[in-house]
C-alpha positions as protocol buffer text, in pm:
chain_id: "A"
residue {
  index: 1
  type: MET
  ca { x: -1086 y: 72 z: -769 }
}
residue {
  index: 2
  type: THR
  ca { x: -1057 y: 446 z: -818 }
}
residue {
  index: 3
  type: THR
  ca { x: -1369 y: 661 z: -790 }
}
residue {
  index: 4
  type: THR
  ca { x: -1398 y: 1024 z: -897 }
}
residue {
  index: 5
  type: GLU
  ca { x: -1696 y: 1255 z: -847 }
}
residue {
  index: 6
  type: TYR
  ca { x: -1802 y: 1549 z: -1063 }
}
residue {
  index: 7
  type: GLN
  ca { x: -2069 y: 1818 z: -1035 }
}
residue {
  index: 8
  type: VAL
  ca { x: -2253 y: 1855 z: -1366 }
}
residue {
  index: 9
  type: THR
  ca { x: -2460 y: 2160 z: -1458 }
}
residue {
  index: 10
  type: GLY
  ca { x: -2750 y: 2163 z: -1698 }
}
residue {
  index: 11
  type: MET
  ca { x: -2901 y: 1818 z: -1644 }
}
residue {
  index: 12
  type: THR
  ca { x: -3279 y: 1822 z: -1611 }
}
residue {
  index: 13
  type: CYS
  ca { x: -3402 y: 1471 z: -1691 }
}
residue {
  index: 14
  type: GLY
  ca { x: -3327 y: 1105 z: -1749 }
}
residue {
  index: 15
  type: HIS
  ca { x: -3238 y: 1175 z: -2112 }
}
residue {
  index: 16
  type: CYS
  ca { x: -2962 y: 1409 z: -1990 }
}
residue {
  index: 17
  type: GLU
  ca { x: -2828 y: 1129 z: -1770 }
}
residue {
  index: 18
  type: MET
  ca { x: -2833 y: 885 z: -2063 }
}
residue {
  index: 19
  type: SER
  ca { x: -2645 y: 1127 z: -2290 }
}
residue {
  index: 20
  type: ILE
  ca { x: -2370 y: 1176 z: -2033 }
}
residue {
  index: 21
  type: ARG
  ca { x: -2352 y: 804 z: -1955 }
}
residue {
  index: 22
  type: GLU
  ca { x: -2308 y: 718 z: -2325 }
}
residue {
  index: 23
  type: GLU
  ca { x: -2025 y: 969 z: -2376 }
}
residue {
  index: 24
  type: VAL
  ca { x: -1839 y: 892 z: -2052 }
}
residue {
  index: 25
  type: ALA
  ca { x: -1863 y: 516 z: -2118 }
}
residue {
  index: 26
  type: GLU
  ca { x: -1623 y: 566 z: -2409 }
}
residue {
  index: 27
  type: VAL
  ca { x: -1347 y: 708 z: -2186 }
}
residue {
  index: 28
  type: ALA
  ca { x: -1062 y: 459 z: -2143 }
}
residue {
  index: 29
  type: GLY
  ca { x: -1059 y: 282 z: -1807 }
}
residue {
  index: 30
  type: VAL
  ca { x: -1418 y: 363 z: -1706 }
}
residue {
  index: 31
  type: ASP
  ca { x: -1585 y: 57 z: -1553 }
}
residue {
  index: 32
  type: ASP
  ca { x: -1886 y: 211 z: -1375 }
}
residue {
  index: 33
  type: ILE
  ca { x: -2087 y: 531 z: -1417 }
}
residue {
  index: 34
  type: GLN
  ca { x: -2348 y: 672 z: -1182 }
}
residue {
  index: 35
  type: VAL
  ca { x: -2520 y: 993 z: -1286 }
}
residue {
  index: 36
  type: SER
  ca { x: -2819 y: 1175 z: -1136 }
}
residue {
  index: 37
  type: HIS
  ca { x: -2993 y: 1481 z: -1274 }
}
residue {
  index: 38
  type: GLN
  ca { x: -3158 y: 1527 z: -933 }
}
residue {
  index: 39
  type: THR
  ca { x: -2828 y: 1579 z: -752 }
}
residue {
  index: 40
  type: GLY
  ca { x: -2621 y: 1692 z: -1050 }
}
residue {
  index: 41
  type: ARG
  ca { x: -2359 y: 1434 z: -960 }
}
residue {
  index: 42
  type: LEU
  ca { x: -2154 y: 1210 z: -1186 }
}
residue {
  index: 43
  type: VAL
  ca { x: -1949 y: 934 z: -1022 }
}
residue {
  index: 44
  type: VAL
  ca { x: -1699 y: 748 z: -1240 }
}
residue {
  index: 45
  type: SER
  ca { x: -1511 y: 437 z: -1127 }
}
residue {
  index: 46
  type: GLY
  ca { x: -1235 y: 230 z: -1280 }
}
residue {
  index: 47
  type: ALA
  ca { x: -960 y: -12 z: -1186 }
}
residue {
  index: 48
  type: ASP
  ca { x: -698 y: 261 z: -1235 }
}
residue {
  index: 49
  type: ALA
  ca { x: -700 y: 639 z: -1227 }
}
residue {
  index: 50
  type: ILE
  ca { x: -920 y: 788 z: -1497 }
}
residue {
  index: 51
  type: ASP
  ca { x: -813 y: 1090 z: -1699 }
}
residue {
  index: 52
  type: ASP
  ca { x: -1013 y: 1388 z: -1564 }
}
residue {
  index: 53
  type: GLU
  ca { x: -971 y: 1583 z: -1885 }
}
residue {
  index: 54
  type: ALA
  ca { x: -1116 y: 1295 z: -2088 }
}
residue {
  index: 55
  type: VAL
  ca { x: -1419 y: 1272 z: -1858 }
}
residue {
  index: 56
  type: LEU
  ca { x: -1475 y: 1648 z: -1869 }
}
residue {
  index: 57
  type: ALA
  ca { x: -1442 y: 1643 z: -2249 }
}
residue {
  index: 58
  type: ALA
  ca { x: -1696 y: 1359 z: -2270 }
}
residue {
  index: 59
  type: VAL
  ca { x: -1942 y: 1555 z: -2055 }
}
residue {
  index: 60
  type: ALA
  ca { x: -1888 y: 1860 z: -2278 }
}
residue {
  index: 61
  type: GLU
  ca { x: -1947 y: 1644 z: -2587 }
}
residue {
  index: 62
  type: ALA
  ca { x: -2283 y: 1548 z: -2436 }
}
residue {
  index: 63
  type: GLY
  ca { x: -2363 y: 1920 z: -2406 }
}
residue {
  index: 64
  type: TYR
  ca { x: -2302 y: 1982 z: -2036 }
}
residue {
  index: 65
  type: SER
  ca { x: -2029 y: 2123 z: -1815 }
}
residue {
  index: 66
  type: ALA
  ca { x: -1872 y: 1962 z: -1512 }
}
residue {
  index: 67
  type: VAL
  ca { x: -1611 y: 2018 z: -1243 }
}
residue {
  index: 68
  type: ARG
  ca { x: -1438 y: 1763 z: -1025 }
}
residue {
  index: 69
  type: VAL
  ca { x: -1541 y: 1768 z: -658 }
}
């Protein structure tokens, strides 16, 4: 299992979390998503390495910006 963590800016509520979760869930290879507006963290897990650019693009599609930590 590969786990990658991102810092997301702009999240303020549970709806923000849901928007990000829905977009990132469509990225190939993603098996688990943990996102918290309180910490600004997004943790993505999958059996194999997950494409960072695809995750960042999904976060952007949801209307937020992120960087890998």
